[in-house]
C-alpha distance (Angstrom), angle and dihedral (degrees) to the residues before:
residue distance angle dihedral
M1 . . .
A2 3.78 . .
Q3 3.74 121.6 .
I4 3.74 134.3 -151.0
E5 3.80 109.9 -114.0
L6 3.79 117.6 -153.0
T7 3.79 112.5 -161.5
C8 3.79 141.8 154.4
G9 3.81 129.9 -130.8
D10 3.76 143.3 63.5
I11 3.80 106.5 -18.1
L12 3.77 89.8 -164.8
A13 3.80 90.9 63.6
L14 3.84 93.5 56.8
R15 3.80 126.8 92.6
A16 3.80 128.4 -132.1
D17 3.78 139.8 125.6
A18 3.76 90.9 -89.8
L19 3.77 144.0 6.4
V20 3.78 120.7 -144.4
C21 3.77 108.5 -131.1
P22 3.86 124.7 -165.1
A23 3.75 104.5 -127.2
H24 3.80 145.4 -164.7
K25 3.84 112.6 -120.5
H26 3.80 90.7 -108.0
L27 3.82 91.4 47.4
I28 3.79 92.0 -119.1
R29 3.84 125.7 140.2
G30 3.76 109.4 -65.8
R31 3.76 133.6 177.0
G32 3.81 132.7 -71.3
L33 3.82 114.9 2.2
S34 3.81 91.5 0.4
A35 3.82 89.4 60.3
Q36 3.78 92.7 50.1
V37 3.84 92.5 47.9
Y38 3.80 91.6 50.2
D39 3.79 92.4 45.9
R40 3.80 90.9 52.6
G41 3.80 95.0 40.6
G42 3.78 90.9 51.9
A43 3.81 128.8 -175.4
A44 3.86 93.7 -24.9
L45 3.78 91.2 59.3
A46 3.76 92.7 45.5
A47 3.78 90.7 51.8
A48 3.80 91.9 48.3
C49 3.75 91.3 50.1
E50 3.82 91.4 50.2
Q51 3.83 87.7 61.7
Q52 3.83 92.6 57.0
P53 3.78 123.0 93.9
E54 3.80 118.8 -114.6
C55 3.78 112.2 -73.1
A56 3.81 117.1 -139.1
V57 3.81 122.0 -150.2
G58 3.74 109.5 -73.4
E59 3.83 95.7 20.3
A60 3.81 126.3 107.8
R61 3.81 136.8 -143.9
L62 3.82 130.5 -166.6
T63 3.81 127.5 -138.2
R64 3.78 134.3 161.5
A65 3.82 112.7 -94.4
Y66 3.80 97.3 -134.9
S67 3.81 109.6 -170.3
L68 3.85 95.8 8.0
P69 3.86 119.2 103.7
V70 3.86 91.3 -110.0
K71 3.79 129.4 73.4
Y72 3.75 97.5 -128.4
L73 3.80 144.9 16.2
L74 3.77 121.6 -136.6
H75 3.78 105.8 -156.3
T76 3.80 119.4 -157.5
V77 3.83 131.0 174.1
T78 3.81 109.4 -132.6
P79 3.77 124.4 -154.0
Q80 3.81 124.0 -110.5
W81 3.83 114.0 -110.3
S82 3.77 109.2 -123.8
S83 3.84 97.8 -163.7
G84 3.81 94.5 -94.9
D85 3.78 95.6 -65.2
Q86 3.83 123.3 143.8
W87 3.79 90.4 -62.3
G88 3.80 94.5 51.9
A89 3.78 94.2 93.5
Q90 3.80 91.0 55.2
A91 3.83 90.7 50.0
L92 3.83 89.0 54.1
V93 3.78 91.6 52.2
E94 3.86 90.7 48.2
L95 3.77 92.0 48.5
R96 3.83 90.3 52.8
R97 3.76 88.5 48.7
C98 3.83 90.3 55.7
Y99 3.79 91.1 58.8
E100 3.82 93.0 42.3
S101 3.88 92.1 49.6
V102 3.77 92.6 47.7
L103 3.80 92.9 48.7
S104 3.79 92.2 47.0
L105 3.82 93.2 49.3
A106 3.84 90.4 46.9
L107 3.82 90.8 52.7
Q108 3.83 92.2 47.5
N109 3.78 87.8 54.7
R110 3.83 95.9 42.2
L111 3.80 94.2 -116.3
K112 3.80 109.6 159.6
T113 3.79 105.3 177.1
L114 3.80 120.9 52.2
L115 3.79 135.9 179.1
F116 3.77 117.5 -149.1
P117 3.81 129.4 -170.0
A118 3.84 117.4 -154.7
L119 3.78 93.1 -78.8
G120 3.81 112.3 -141.2
A121 3.82 93.6 6.1
G122 3.78 96.5 95.0
T123 3.77 122.7 57.3
N124 3.80 90.5 -11.9
R125 3.81 90.3 63.4
F126 3.78 105.0 -135.4
P127 3.82 108.5 160.2
H128 3.85 108.4 -109.6
E129 3.84 91.0 -121.6
I130 3.77 90.9 58.6
A131 3.80 95.5 40.0
A132 3.82 90.9 48.6
H133 3.76 94.4 50.6
Q134 3.82 93.7 50.7
A135 3.80 93.4 44.7
L136 3.77 98.1 45.1
E137 3.80 93.3 47.5
V138 3.82 91.8 55.1
L139 3.84 95.6 38.4
L140 3.86 91.4 50.7
E141 3.84 90.3 52.8
H142 3.82 89.5 57.7
V143 3.78 105.4 28.0
G144 3.84 93.2 107.8
E145 3.78 90.5 61.5
F146 3.83 93.2 63.1
D147 3.79 138.2 56.1
K148 3.80 94.0 -135.2
L149 3.76 137.6 -3.4
T150 3.81 114.8 -167.9
V151 3.81 125.2 -170.1
C152 3.80 108.4 -162.9
L153 3.79 113.9 -163.3
H154 3.79 123.7 -158.7
T155 3.81 98.7 -134.9
P156 3.83 138.1 28.8
T157 3.80 88.5 -120.0
A158 3.80 91.2 57.5
L159 3.82 90.6 46.6
A160 3.80 91.4 52.2
E161 3.83 90.9 50.2
W162 3.87 92.0 50.2
R163 3.78 91.1 48.6
R164 3.82 90.0 48.1
V165 3.79 91.5 51.6
G166 3.84 90.9 46.1
K167 3.78 92.1 52.4
R168 3.82 95.9 42.0
F169 3.78 98.8 46.7
F170 3.77 106.9 20.8
G171 3.81 105.1 26.0
G172 3.75 92.9 -116.9
């Protein structure tokens, strides 16, 4: 049975069938990891993204990865964290939907190894504890459908937080 691997480092140096990329609704160059992906993917990726329909928050789109060390990119538009105010519950539902949409699209395209960043926890400001809980809950529901699911965190502090959440809530 597949496991969820939590690691820390440069996600763009890892290999898998697909990399999950936080996206802008028009699949244009965004900030953070999105900017790095688009810079590496170049004009070919930008042209492929222009052919995709608009992507609402929580949805996912698939493109080739071009010059990246993965075959495909699974683009998903993550919600903005609003500091837990009255819209916080909606943001949690939308973040879960990002993971569910990505996993569904991956299965439809027979992708068996996926690389995830901490969706929502970068420029969209979800606290890692909250992002980790939502992600791990969804990923654990589907882990048996894949060969390998890897969550690559940007810092050792984030990795420690995700591991703490995994152990506390999911016994991992």
